N, C-alpha and C positions, 0 to 999 in steps of 0.2 A: 433453437432461438425462435421465440414467438414473433408475430409480425410487428408489434410495437417496439420490441427490443431491436429487431432488424432495422427498423426505421431510425432509431437513435444511433445505432452503430454506423449505419450508412452516412448519416449526417455528420457524425463525428469524424469519420474517415475522410470525407470530402473536405471538411474544414482543415484537417490536419495537414493536407498537402502544402499549405502555405504557412503552417504553424498556427496554433490557436492564439487568438487575441484574448485579452481579458474579457471582452464582451462575449466572445464565442464560448469561452470556458464557462461563464456564468449561465449562458443560455443552454448549453449542453447539459450542465449539471441539473438545471431546473427541469429539463426534458426527461430526466430519468426518474422523477419523483414517483410516478405510478407504476414503475416496473416491478413485477413480482414473479415468483415461481410458486407452484403449489407443492404440497408435500410429496407426491409421487416424483415430481421433477427433482426436488431436493435429494430424494433418496437415489435417483438415477445418477445425479452428479457425484454423490458420495460413494457410489459404487465404481466410479472411474478408476483406472489404474493409476498408481503413483507415477508422476513424470520424473524426469531426470533431476529436476530441481527439488524433488522431495514432496511435492504436493499434487493434489488432483486439480487439473486444469483442462478445461475445454476451450480450445482456441478457435475463435470465429474467423479472424483475419490477422495477419501480421506482415509487416514490412518495416524498413528503417524509419518511415515517417509515422506509422500508426500501428497500434496493437489493441485488439479487443478480445477478452476472454472472460470466462466465468470460473472462479475458484470454489472448491468445496472443502470446508473444514469441519471435522467432527468436534463435539464439545471438548474444550480444553486444548485443542491443537493450536500451535502458535507458528506464525511466520516470524522468524527472529529479526533483530534490528538490521535494517538494510537501507541503502540509499537510493535516490532517484536522480542520477547525474544529468542535469539539463533536461529533465522530463517534467511535463505537466501530467498529473494523474487525477482521474475522477473515479472514485470508488462508490458504488451503490449497492447496499445490502438488498438482496432479492427475497431472502427468507432467513430468519434467525436474528442473532445479535452478535456484534463484534465489540471488543474493547481495543481501542487504538491509542497507543502512546506515541506521541510525535515529538521530534527534535528538529531544530534547524541549525544550519551551520553558522557559527561565528567566524571561524577561519578553517575552511576545509583543508588547506595545506598542512595545518598543524593538528588536524583532527580534533578541533575544539568546537563543541556544539552547546546549545542551550536547550533545556527541556521546555516544551510548549504546552505540556499538560496531557491529559487523558480524556477521551470521550468514549461513550458507549453509544453505538448506533444500531438501529434496527431497520426493518423493511419499511416502516412508516416515516422514517427520518429522511432529511435531505441527504444528498450525496456528499461525501467527504472530498474536498478539493485540496490537492497539494500542488503548489506552483513551483516552477523551476528556479525561481529566485526568491530568497537567497539559497535555496536548496534544502530539501527535507529528507529526513530519515524517519522510519517508524517501525514499531512492533505491533503485530496484529494477532489477537487471541480470540478464538471463538468461545463465547459464553455458553452457547448452545449450538447444535448442528446448524451450519450456516452456508448459504451460497451467496456470492457477491460478484458483481460485474466490475471489471477493471478496464478503464480506457486510458491509453497512454499516447502522448504525442510529444516528441518522437518516441521511439522505443529503444530499449537497451541494445548496445552494440559491444561485442567482446573486446574491441580495440578502443573505440572512441568513448563509449558510454557503458562500461561494464557495471554489473550489479555487484556491490561489495557488501560484506557483512562485518559487523562491529560488536564490540563489547565495551563496557565502561571500564576505563583504566584508573580513573581518579577524578579530581576536580581541580579547577584553576583558581578556586577561592575556598576559604575555610567554610566548614559546615558539613552537614550530613547530606550525602547524595540523595538519599531517599526523600529529603524535604523538597527537592526541586526548586529551591530558592536561591541558588548560587548563580554567580555571573557566568560560569562556564563549566562544562563537563568534558573531561579529557577522554576521548575514545581511542581504541586501538583496533586495527584491522585483524580479523580472525578468519579462519577457514570456515567453510560451510558446516563442517562437522562440529567445530567448536561452537559456532553460533547456535546450533541446535541445543547445546547443553547449557546455554546461558539462561538464567531464570527470567521470567516475565511476570510482573514488571521488573525492570532491570534494577539490580542493586550492586553495590560495590563488591568486587571480587574479594 
C-alpha cells in the first residue's frame, strides 16, 4: 500500500467508526481519484494465492465497522452476482478496466430487484459508490487484468450481514430479461459454486 492509498484508507477507517454519512462517502470517493498501481504491482497482486472466497485479495485492515482491500482479477474473470447487506461500498480501479452490472432491491424479502444498468470503469474514472439504501447487488467482470480497491463500512458478518449470491429466476413483468426494461427481476439464492457458473452479463436460465 503506497502512502497516498494508506492515507485514504486511514481516513475512511476513522470515518467508518461512526458510520459514513452521505457527505463522507462523497469526500472519500473523491479522495481516491488519483490512486493507481503500476504494472509490476498489478502483476504482484495477480500472483497472490486464491483466497477462500475464490479470488485474489490483499486485505489491509478488517473489523466489523470497516474493511479495506485490493482485489486482482485476470482478464475475463468475474465476481458473480452478490449483495451488500446494509453496507456502503466504494470501489476504485487502480489499474485496468471493469464492467459492473448493478441491481437494487425493490423488495429484498421476496428477492425482487431492478436492473440499474452497466458501466465500464477504468483507473482514470471516478470511484463507483454503492449505498446501503435501498440495497445493491452487482456483477464485476474484468475486461483486462485489473486491480481495484474496495472500501466497506460496515463489513460483512456471517450472522448479521452475510454475503449471498444470486441468479436470475425470472421477471415480475412481461418482457425479455436481457432488455433490462422491466419493472422487476426475480432472483433466487444460489450457492457460491452455482453462482460461479452463472453467465455474465446475466441472462434468463
